[in-house]
All heavy atoms as TSV, in Angstrom:
chain	resi	resn	atom	element	x	y	z
A	1	MET	N	N	13.986	4.183	3.508
A	1	MET	CA	C	13.002	5.233	3.526
A	1	MET	C	C	11.606	4.596	3.566
A	1	MET	O	O	11.292	3.720	2.777
A	1	MET	CB	C	13.142	6.102	2.279
A	1	MET	CG	C	12.036	7.123	2.162
A	1	MET	SD	S	11.998	8.009	0.603
A	1	MET	CE	C	11.127	6.863	-0.420
A	2	THR	N	N	10.789	5.028	4.485
A	2	THR	CA	C	9.402	4.588	4.590
A	2	THR	C	C	8.507	5.810	4.718
A	2	THR	O	O	8.798	6.714	5.488
A	2	THR	CB	C	9.200	3.676	5.825
A	2	THR	OG1	O	10.036	2.529	5.690
A	2	THR	CG2	C	7.772	3.232	5.942
A	3	ARG	N	N	7.443	5.818	3.958
A	3	ARG	CA	C	6.464	6.904	4.018
A	3	ARG	C	C	5.082	6.295	4.206
A	3	ARG	O	O	4.774	5.252	3.646
A	3	ARG	CB	C	6.470	7.738	2.733
A	3	ARG	CG	C	7.788	8.409	2.463
A	3	ARG	CD	C	7.992	9.570	3.432
A	3	ARG	NE	N	9.156	10.341	3.060
A	3	ARG	CZ	C	10.241	10.431	3.806
A	3	ARG	NH1	N	10.308	9.806	4.944
A	3	ARG	NH2	N	11.257	11.156	3.416
A	4	ARG	N	N	4.241	6.980	5.002
A	4	ARG	CA	C	2.882	6.514	5.263
A	4	ARG	C	C	1.884	7.627	5.010
A	4	ARG	O	O	2.177	8.791	5.229
A	4	ARG	CB	C	2.748	6.075	6.718
A	4	ARG	CG	C	3.492	4.822	7.030
A	4	ARG	CD	C	3.212	4.382	8.467
A	4	ARG	NE	N	3.889	3.139	8.746
A	4	ARG	CZ	C	5.127	3.038	9.172
A	4	ARG	NH1	N	5.833	4.124	9.380
A	4	ARG	NH2	N	5.664	1.865	9.398
A	5	SER	N	N	0.694	7.216	4.585
A	5	SER	CA	C	-0.406	8.156	4.404
A	5	SER	C	C	-1.694	7.439	4.780
A	5	SER	O	O	-1.834	6.240	4.533
A	5	SER	CB	C	-0.467	8.628	2.953
A	5	SER	OG	O	-1.505	9.570	2.806
A	6	GLU	N	N	-2.609	8.157	5.425
A	6	GLU	CA	C	-3.896	7.582	5.820
A	6	GLU	C	C	-5.030	8.466	5.333
A	6	GLU	O	O	-4.887	9.676	5.240
A	6	GLU	CB	C	-4.006	7.460	7.344
A	6	GLU	CG	C	-3.124	6.404	7.929
A	6	GLU	CD	C	-3.433	6.138	9.398
A	6	GLU	OE1	O	-4.557	6.438	9.850
A	6	GLU	OE2	O	-2.536	5.639	10.089
A	7	ASP	N	N	-6.141	7.826	5.024
A	7	ASP	CA	C	-7.373	8.543	4.702
A	7	ASP	C	C	-8.430	8.038	5.667
A	7	ASP	O	O	-8.950	6.929	5.513
A	7	ASP	CB	C	-7.794	8.291	3.262
A	7	ASP	CG	C	-8.973	9.152	2.850
A	7	ASP	OD1	O	-9.936	9.266	3.646
A	7	ASP	OD2	O	-8.938	9.704	1.747
A	8	ALA	N	N	-8.721	8.830	6.701
A	8	ALA	CA	C	-9.661	8.422	7.744
A	8	ALA	C	C	-11.069	8.235	7.191
A	8	ALA	O	O	-11.797	7.353	7.633
A	8	ALA	CB	C	-9.672	9.451	8.872
A	9	GLU	N	N	-11.440	9.048	6.220
A	9	GLU	CA	C	-12.778	8.940	5.637
A	9	GLU	C	C	-12.974	7.595	4.944
A	9	GLU	O	O	-14.016	6.963	5.074
A	9	GLU	CB	C	-12.979	10.067	4.625
A	9	GLU	CG	C	-14.319	10.746	4.745
A	9	GLU	CD	C	-14.400	11.925	3.812
A	9	GLU	OE1	O	-13.938	13.012	4.194
A	9	GLU	OE2	O	-14.918	11.730	2.702
A	10	LEU	N	N	-11.965	7.151	4.202
A	10	LEU	CA	C	-12.032	5.861	3.514
A	10	LEU	C	C	-11.577	4.711	4.410
A	10	LEU	O	O	-11.816	3.553	4.101
A	10	LEU	CB	C	-11.174	5.887	2.244
A	10	LEU	CG	C	-11.641	6.835	1.145
A	10	LEU	CD1	C	-10.644	6.840	-0.005
A	10	LEU	CD2	C	-13.022	6.450	0.656
A	11	GLY	N	N	-10.876	5.039	5.497
A	11	GLY	CA	C	-10.402	4.015	6.425
A	11	GLY	C	C	-9.253	3.193	5.878
A	11	GLY	O	O	-9.127	2.008	6.195
A	12	ILE	N	N	-8.395	3.800	5.046
A	12	ILE	CA	C	-7.264	3.068	4.476
A	12	ILE	C	C	-5.936	3.739	4.816
A	12	ILE	O	O	-5.867	4.925	5.098
A	12	ILE	CB	C	-7.387	2.912	2.943
A	12	ILE	CG1	C	-7.438	4.280	2.271
A	12	ILE	CG2	C	-8.569	2.054	2.565
A	12	ILE	CD1	C	-7.374	4.220	0.761
A	13	ARG	N	N	-4.899	2.918	4.787
A	13	ARG	CA	C	-3.534	3.389	5.048
A	13	ARG	C	C	-2.634	2.858	3.932
A	13	ARG	O	O	-2.771	1.707	3.514
A	13	ARG	CB	C	-3.055	2.838	6.384
A	13	ARG	CG	C	-1.611	3.214	6.717
A	13	ARG	CD	C	-1.101	2.449	7.943
A	13	ARG	NE	N	-0.937	1.047	7.602
A	13	ARG	CZ	C	-1.590	0.042	8.178
A	13	ARG	NH1	N	-2.461	0.261	9.128
A	13	ARG	NH2	N	-1.388	-1.202	7.806
A	14	LEU	N	N	-1.723	3.679	3.435
A	14	LEU	CA	C	-0.745	3.278	2.427
A	14	LEU	C	C	0.641	3.495	3.001
A	14	LEU	O	O	0.953	4.580	3.490
A	14	LEU	CB	C	-0.905	4.101	1.145
A	14	LEU	CG	C	0.180	3.901	0.084
A	14	LEU	CD1	C	0.148	2.475	-0.458
A	14	LEU	CD2	C	0.029	4.916	-1.030
A	15	THR	N	N	1.462	2.456	2.956
A	15	THR	CA	C	2.857	2.552	3.374
A	15	THR	C	C	3.722	2.220	2.163
A	15	THR	O	O	3.499	1.206	1.502
A	15	THR	CB	C	3.171	1.564	4.512
A	15	THR	OG1	O	2.285	1.813	5.602
A	15	THR	CG2	C	4.610	1.701	4.991
A	16	VAL	N	N	4.681	3.100	1.868
A	16	VAL	CA	C	5.600	2.904	0.746
A	16	VAL	C	C	7.001	2.780	1.317
A	16	VAL	O	O	7.439	3.606	2.111
A	16	VAL	CB	C	5.538	4.099	-0.247
A	16	VAL	CG1	C	6.505	3.886	-1.388
A	16	VAL	CG2	C	4.123	4.300	-0.743
A	17	ARG	N	N	7.695	1.704	0.938
A	17	ARG	CA	C	9.051	1.440	1.412
A	17	ARG	C	C	10.001	1.306	0.234
A	17	ARG	O	O	9.699	0.588	-0.707
A	17	ARG	CB	C	9.062	0.107	2.155
A	17	ARG	CG	C	9.326	0.218	3.601
A	17	ARG	CD	C	9.299	-1.162	4.269
A	17	ARG	NE	N	8.184	-1.192	5.183
A	17	ARG	CZ	C	7.009	-1.740	4.961
A	17	ARG	NH1	N	6.760	-2.369	3.856
A	17	ARG	NH2	N	6.049	-1.677	5.849
A	18	ARG	N	N	11.143	1.988	0.300
A	18	ARG	CA	C	12.175	1.809	-0.720
A	18	ARG	C	C	12.985	0.574	-0.334
A	18	ARG	O	O	13.560	0.512	0.741
A	18	ARG	CB	C	13.080	3.028	-0.807
A	18	ARG	CG	C	14.109	2.898	-1.910
A	18	ARG	CD	C	14.854	4.188	-2.166
A	18	ARG	NE	N	14.006	5.298	-2.547
A	18	ARG	CZ	C	13.518	5.492	-3.778
A	18	ARG	NH1	N	13.772	4.638	-4.723
A	18	ARG	NH2	N	12.764	6.552	-4.034
A	19	THR	N	N	12.997	-0.422	-1.224
A	19	THR	CA	C	13.704	-1.676	-0.985
A	19	THR	C	C	14.449	-2.047	-2.258
A	19	THR	O	O	13.822	-2.320	-3.295
A	19	THR	CB	C	12.718	-2.806	-0.615
A	19	THR	OG1	O	11.951	-2.391	0.512
A	19	THR	CG2	C	13.446	-4.082	-0.287
A	20	ALA	N	N	15.767	-2.061	-2.197
A	20	ALA	CA	C	16.575	-2.384	-3.370
A	20	ALA	C	C	16.196	-3.758	-3.915
A	20	ALA	O	O	16.070	-4.723	-3.174
A	20	ALA	CB	C	18.053	-2.355	-3.008
A	21	GLY	N	N	15.960	-3.821	-5.218
A	21	GLY	CA	C	15.643	-5.076	-5.882
A	21	GLY	C	C	14.160	-5.431	-5.896
A	21	GLY	O	O	13.751	-6.366	-6.564
A	22	ALA	N	N	13.332	-4.680	-5.154
A	22	ALA	CA	C	11.893	-4.970	-5.131
A	22	ALA	C	C	11.262	-4.485	-6.437
A	22	ALA	O	O	11.740	-3.561	-7.074
A	22	ALA	CB	C	11.226	-4.272	-3.949
A	23	ARG	N	N	10.183	-5.157	-6.826
A	23	ARG	CA	C	9.446	-4.757	-8.025
A	23	ARG	C	C	7.961	-4.889	-7.730
A	23	ARG	O	O	7.503	-5.912	-7.254
A	23	ARG	CB	C	9.822	-5.635	-9.200
A	23	ARG	CG	C	9.009	-5.345	-10.445
A	23	ARG	CD	C	9.538	-6.070	-11.620
A	23	ARG	NE	N	10.579	-5.200	-12.187
A	23	ARG	CZ	C	11.174	-5.432	-13.331
A	23	ARG	NH1	N	10.873	-6.497	-14.017
A	23	ARG	NH2	N	12.077	-4.606	-13.787
A	24	CYS	N	N	7.224	-3.837	-7.990
A	24	CYS	CA	C	5.789	-3.824	-7.743
A	24	CYS	C	C	5.084	-3.457	-9.047
A	24	CYS	O	O	5.473	-2.502	-9.706
A	24	CYS	CB	C	5.468	-2.806	-6.652
A	24	CYS	SG	S	3.729	-2.713	-6.256
A	25	VAL	N	N	4.068	-4.229	-9.412
A	25	VAL	CA	C	3.300	-3.942	-10.618
A	25	VAL	C	C	1.841	-3.746	-10.223
A	25	VAL	O	O	1.246	-4.602	-9.578
A	25	VAL	CB	C	3.407	-5.080	-11.653
A	25	VAL	CG1	C	2.612	-4.725	-12.905
A	25	VAL	CG2	C	4.852	-5.365	-12.015
A	26	LEU	N	N	1.288	-2.600	-10.599
A	26	LEU	CA	C	-0.126	-2.327	-10.382
A	26	LEU	C	C	-0.820	-2.429	-11.731
A	26	LEU	O	O	-0.462	-1.722	-12.675
A	26	LEU	CB	C	-0.323	-0.932	-9.791
A	26	LEU	CG	C	0.379	-0.663	-8.457
A	26	LEU	CD1	C	0.192	0.789	-8.061
A	26	LEU	CD2	C	-0.144	-1.590	-7.401
A	27	HIS	N	N	-1.798	-3.332	-11.825
A	27	HIS	CA	C	-2.521	-3.555	-13.072
A	27	HIS	C	C	-3.841	-2.803	-13.040
A	27	HIS	O	O	-4.531	-2.792	-12.028
A	27	HIS	CB	C	-2.806	-5.053	-13.260
A	27	HIS	CG	C	-1.587	-5.902	-13.263
A	27	HIS	ND1	N	-0.761	-6.023	-14.360
A	27	HIS	CD2	C	-1.032	-6.661	-12.299
A	27	HIS	CE1	C	0.229	-6.831	-14.070
A	27	HIS	NE2	N	0.096	-7.223	-12.820
A	28	SER	N	N	-4.202	-2.183	-14.158
A	28	SER	CA	C	-5.504	-1.525	-14.280
A	28	SER	C	C	-5.982	-1.655	-15.725
A	28	SER	O	O	-5.226	-2.075	-16.602
A	28	SER	CB	C	-5.417	-0.048	-13.879
A	28	SER	OG	O	-4.849	0.706	-14.926
A	29	VAL	N	N	-7.226	-1.270	-15.961
A	29	VAL	CA	C	-7.761	-1.343	-17.314
A	29	VAL	C	C	-7.050	-0.382	-18.253
A	29	VAL	O	O	-7.039	-0.582	-19.467
A	29	VAL	CB	C	-9.292	-1.076	-17.333
A	29	VAL	CG1	C	-10.027	-2.163	-16.596
A	29	VAL	CG2	C	-9.613	0.280	-16.775
A	30	ASP	N	N	-6.432	0.657	-17.697
A	30	ASP	CA	C	-5.715	1.639	-18.520
A	30	ASP	C	C	-4.265	1.265	-18.768
A	30	ASP	O	O	-3.576	1.950	-19.516
A	30	ASP	CB	C	-5.765	3.013	-17.855
A	30	ASP	CG	C	-7.166	3.590	-17.840
A	30	ASP	OD1	O	-7.913	3.320	-18.803
A	30	ASP	OD2	O	-7.518	4.282	-16.874
A	31	GLY	N	N	-3.789	0.212	-18.124
A	31	GLY	CA	C	-2.404	-0.207	-18.312
A	31	GLY	C	C	-1.769	-0.607	-17.002
A	31	GLY	O	O	-2.419	-0.677	-15.967
A	32	ASP	N	N	-0.486	-0.904	-17.051
A	32	ASP	CA	C	0.259	-1.354	-15.884
A	32	ASP	C	C	1.244	-0.286	-15.448
A	32	ASP	O	O	1.829	0.415	-16.266
A	32	ASP	CB	C	1.026	-2.637	-16.202
A	32	ASP	CG	C	0.123	-3.782	-16.571
A	32	ASP	OD1	O	-1.056	-3.757	-16.178
A	32	ASP	OD2	O	0.587	-4.708	-17.260
A	33	LEU	N	N	1.420	-0.180	-14.139
A	33	LEU	CA	C	2.398	0.734	-13.559
A	33	LEU	C	C	3.456	-0.122	-12.880
A	33	LEU	O	O	3.153	-0.886	-11.956
A	33	LEU	CB	C	1.743	1.671	-12.538
A	33	LEU	CG	C	2.690	2.572	-11.744
A	33	LEU	CD1	C	3.423	3.539	-12.675
A	33	LEU	CD2	C	1.931	3.325	-10.672
A	34	LEU	N	N	4.695	-0.043	-13.347
A	34	LEU	CA	C	5.804	-0.807	-12.794
A	34	LEU	C	C	6.629	0.096	-11.892
A	34	LEU	O	O	7.095	1.158	-12.313
A	34	LEU	CB	C	6.678	-1.357	-13.910
A	34	LEU	CG	C	7.949	-2.082	-13.505
A	34	LEU	CD1	C	7.627	-3.298	-12.652
A	34	LEU	CD2	C	8.743	-2.478	-14.724
A	35	LEU	N	N	6.776	-0.298	-10.634
A	35	LEU	CA	C	7.562	0.459	-9.655
A	35	LEU	C	C	8.770	-0.373	-9.246
A	35	LEU	O	O	8.627	-1.418	-8.624
A	35	LEU	CB	C	6.707	0.776	-8.426
A	35	LEU	CG	C	5.409	1.536	-8.694
A	35	LEU	CD1	C	4.560	1.587	-7.435
A	35	LEU	CD2	C	5.710	2.921	-9.204
A	36	ASP	N	N	9.952	0.062	-9.617
A	36	ASP	CA	C	11.179	-0.624	-9.218
A	36	ASP	C	C	11.673	-0.081	-7.893
A	36	ASP	O	O	11.584	1.113	-7.620
A	36	ASP	CB	C	12.268	-0.446	-10.284
A	36	ASP	CG	C	11.980	-1.253	-11.542
A	36	ASP	OD1	O	11.453	-2.369	-11.416
A	36	ASP	OD2	O	12.279	-0.750	-12.641
A	37	ASP	N	N	12.189	-0.974	-7.058
A	37	ASP	CA	C	12.783	-0.629	-5.756
A	37	ASP	C	C	11.778	-0.055	-4.767
A	37	ASP	O	O	12.146	0.684	-3.854
A	37	ASP	CB	C	13.960	0.331	-5.916
A	37	ASP	CG	C	15.081	-0.265	-6.759
A	37	ASP	OD1	O	15.245	-1.502	-6.724
A	37	ASP	OD2	O	15.793	0.482	-7.438
A	38	LEU	N	N	10.482	-0.365	-4.928
A	38	LEU	CA	C	9.457	0.087	-3.995
A	38	LEU	C	C	8.547	-1.069	-3.597
A	38	LEU	O	O	8.242	-1.933	-4.407
A	38	LEU	CB	C	8.587	1.194	-4.605
A	38	LEU	CG	C	9.243	2.533	-4.859
A	38	LEU	CD1	C	8.248	3.469	-5.537
A	38	LEU	CD2	C	9.762	3.160	-3.581
A	39	GLU	N	N	8.118	-1.062	-2.340
A	39	GLU	CA	C	7.108	-1.996	-1.838
A	39	GLU	C	C	5.926	-1.170	-1.351
A	39	GLU	O	O	6.114	-0.133	-0.722
A	39	GLU	CB	C	7.649	-2.825	-0.675
A	39	GLU	CG	C	8.719	-3.809	-1.065
A	39	GLU	CD	C	9.210	-4.623	0.122
A	39	GLU	OE1	O	8.940	-4.241	1.276
A	39	GLU	OE2	O	9.877	-5.641	-0.119
A	40	LEU	N	N	4.714	-1.632	-1.628
A	40	LEU	CA	C	3.504	-0.949	-1.190
A	40	LEU	C	C	2.718	-1.856	-0.260
A	40	LEU	O	O	2.547	-3.040	-0.549
A	40	LEU	CB	C	2.606	-0.593	-2.377
A	40	LEU	CG	C	3.208	0.257	-3.488
A	40	LEU	CD1	C	2.164	0.478	-4.576
A	40	LEU	CD2	C	3.717	1.570	-2.954
A	41	ASP	N	N	2.248	-1.315	0.852
A	41	ASP	CA	C	1.349	-2.023	1.769
A	41	ASP	C	C	0.084	-1.195	1.903
A	41	ASP	O	O	0.151	0.000	2.211
A	41	ASP	CB	C	1.972	-2.193	3.167
A	41	ASP	CG	C	3.148	-3.146	3.172
A	41	ASP	OD1	O	3.082	-4.152	2.460
A	41	ASP	OD2	O	4.124	-2.869	3.888
A	42	VAL	N	N	-1.057	-1.823	1.666
A	42	VAL	CA	C	-2.342	-1.147	1.797
A	42	VAL	C	C	-3.133	-1.875	2.869
A	42	VAL	O	O	-3.237	-3.097	2.851
A	42	VAL	CB	C	-3.128	-1.173	0.469
A	42	VAL	CG1	C	-4.470	-0.478	0.621
A	42	VAL	CG2	C	-2.318	-0.540	-0.647
A	43	GLY	N	N	-3.677	-1.130	3.828
A	43	GLY	CA	C	-4.435	-1.756	4.907
A	43	GLY	C	C	-5.429	-0.776	5.499
A	43	GLY	O	O	-5.607	0.338	5.005
A	44	ARG	N	N	-6.052	-1.196	6.563
A	44	ARG	CA	C	-6.993	-0.323	7.269
A	44	ARG	C	C	-6.223	0.720	8.070
A	44	ARG	O	O	-5.176	0.432	8.621
A	44	ARG	CB	C	-7.860	-1.145	8.212
A	44	ARG	CG	C	-8.787	-2.061	7.468
A	44	ARG	CD	C	-9.668	-2.779	8.423
A	44	ARG	NE	N	-10.560	-3.656	7.682
A	44	ARG	CZ	C	-11.430	-4.441	8.241
A	44	ARG	NH1	N	-11.532	-4.489	9.544
A	44	ARG	NH2	N	-12.209	-5.199	7.515
A	45	SER	N	N	-6.784	1.907	8.133
A	45	SER	CA	C	-6.130	2.962	8.901
A	45	SER	C	C	-6.319	2.700	10.391
A	45	SER	O	O	-7.183	1.927	10.797
A	45	SER	CB	C	-6.697	4.332	8.530
A	45	SER	OG	O	-8.010	4.452	8.998
A	46	SER	N	N	-5.518	3.375	11.188
A	46	SER	CA	C	-5.594	3.196	12.636
A	46	SER	C	C	-6.927	3.674	13.188
A	46	SER	O	O	-7.355	3.250	14.261
A	46	SER	CB	C	-4.443	3.924	13.325
A	46	SER	OG	O	-4.471	5.291	12.996
A	47	SER	N	N	-7.616	4.535	12.439
A	47	SER	CA	C	-8.908	5.029	12.902
A	47	SER	C	C	-10.069	4.144	12.442
A	47	SER	O	O	-11.196	4.350	12.861
A	47	SER	CB	C	-9.124	6.462	12.413
A	47	SER	OG	O	-9.108	6.493	11.006
A	48	ALA	N	N	-9.796	3.169	11.585
A	48	ALA	CA	C	-10.854	2.261	11.128
A	48	ALA	C	C	-11.245	1.326	12.261
A	48	ALA	O	O	-10.404	0.828	12.998
A	48	ALA	CB	C	-10.380	1.455	9.923
A	49	VAL	N	N	-12.528	1.092	12.408
A	49	VAL	CA	C	-13.032	0.229	13.474
A	49	VAL	C	C	-13.064	-1.201	12.976
A	49	VAL	O	O	-13.849	-1.544	12.106
A	49	VAL	CB	C	-14.450	0.667	13.908
A	49	VAL	CG1	C	-14.980	-0.254	14.982
A	49	VAL	CG2	C	-14.441	2.105	14.363
A	50	ALA	N	N	-12.158	-2.039	13.536
A	50	ALA	CA	C	-12.147	-3.457	13.158
A	50	ALA	C	C	-11.230	-4.224	14.090
A	50	ALA	O	O	-10.134	-3.794	14.383
A	50	ALA	CB	C	-11.680	-3.617	11.729
A	51	ASP	N	N	-11.681	-5.356	14.542
A	51	ASP	CA	C	-10.853	-6.232	15.358
A	51	ASP	C	C	-10.055	-7.188	14.488
A	51	ASP	O	O	-9.004	-7.661	14.882
A	51	ASP	CB	C	-11.711	-7.031	16.340
A	51	ASP	CG	C	-12.328	-6.141	17.395
A	51	ASP	OD1	O	-11.764	-5.071	17.682
A	51	ASP	OD2	O	-13.379	-6.528	17.927
A	52	ASP	N	N	-10.572	-7.502	13.302
A	52	ASP	CA	C	-9.921	-8.444	12.399
A	52	ASP	C	C	-9.112	-7.679	11.350
A	52	ASP	O	O	-9.364	-7.779	10.174
A	52	ASP	CB	C	-10.966	-9.329	11.716
A	52	ASP	CG	C	-11.937	-8.504	10.884
A	52	ASP	OD1	O	-12.028	-7.280	11.083
A	52	ASP	OD2	O	-12.612	-9.094	10.024
A	53	ASP	N	N	-8.137	-6.957	11.733
A	53	ASP	CA	C	-7.357	-6.035	10.929
A	53	ASP	C	C	-6.865	-6.690	9.630
A	53	ASP	O	O	-5.708	-7.035	9.483
A	53	ASP	CB	C	-6.165	-5.527	11.745
A	53	ASP	CG	C	-5.492	-4.335	11.110
A	53	ASP	OD1	O	-6.122	-3.693	10.253
A	53	ASP	OD2	O	-4.336	-4.063	11.464
A	54	ALA	N	N	-7.769	-6.838	8.655
A	54	ALA	CA	C	-7.434	-7.427	7.363
A	54	ALA	C	C	-6.517	-6.483	6.613
A	54	ALA	O	O	-6.708	-5.279	6.637
A	54	ALA	CB	C	-8.703	-7.692	6.564
A	55	GLU	N	N	-5.519	-7.044	5.936
A	55	GLU	CA	C	-4.552	-6.230	5.227
A	55	GLU	C	C	-4.199	-6.863	3.898
A	55	GLU	O	O	-4.205	-8.067	3.756
A	55	GLU	CB	C	-3.272	-6.096	6.064
A	55	GLU	CG	C	-2.933	-4.662	6.320
A	55	GLU	CD	C	-1.749	-4.515	7.225
A	55	GLU	OE1	O	-0.642	-4.799	6.747
A	55	GLU	OE2	O	-1.934	-4.112	8.365
A	56	VAL	N	N	-3.880	-6.021	2.933
A	56	VAL	CA	C	-3.423	-6.482	1.633
A	56	VAL	C	C	-2.018	-5.946	1.440
A	56	VAL	O	O	-1.751	-4.779	1.707
A	56	VAL	CB	C	-4.341	-5.943	0.503
A	56	VAL	CG1	C	-3.782	-6.311	-0.842
A	56	VAL	CG2	C	-5.751	-6.455	0.686
A	57	SER	N	N	-1.109	-6.797	0.989
A	57	SER	CA	C	0.265	-6.366	0.738
A	57	SER	C	C	0.592	-6.642	-0.726
A	57	SER	O	O	0.347	-7.737	-1.207
A	57	SER	CB	C	1.220	-7.124	1.646
A	57	SER	OG	O	2.528	-6.710	1.401
A	58	VAL	N	N	1.116	-5.649	-1.411
A	58	VAL	CA	C	1.498	-5.796	-2.805
A	58	VAL	C	C	2.964	-5.485	-2.919
A	58	VAL	O	O	3.416	-4.436	-2.471
A	58	VAL	CB	C	0.691	-4.804	-3.685
A	58	VAL	CG1	C	1.105	-4.954	-5.136
A	58	VAL	CG2	C	-0.794	-5.007	-3.510
A	59	SER	N	N	3.725	-6.418	-3.468
A	59	SER	CA	C	5.150	-6.132	-3.667
A	59	SER	C	C	5.675	-6.884	-4.868
A	59	SER	O	O	5.019	-7.719	-5.401
A	59	SER	CB	C	5.952	-6.482	-2.421
A	59	SER	OG	O	5.775	-7.823	-2.070
């Protein structure tokens, strides 16, 4: 299962993939969020203007 969402105003895209055995931890000042069996990819949306399509992957 893969799901995608984009925010054209912010120019970001989020892709969430269910992957057995994957573990993703998001750290914040309010605490940590542990996601089992999910992978998250955050990058520029298709509407963002950029030739150097920089991307961040968290898994």
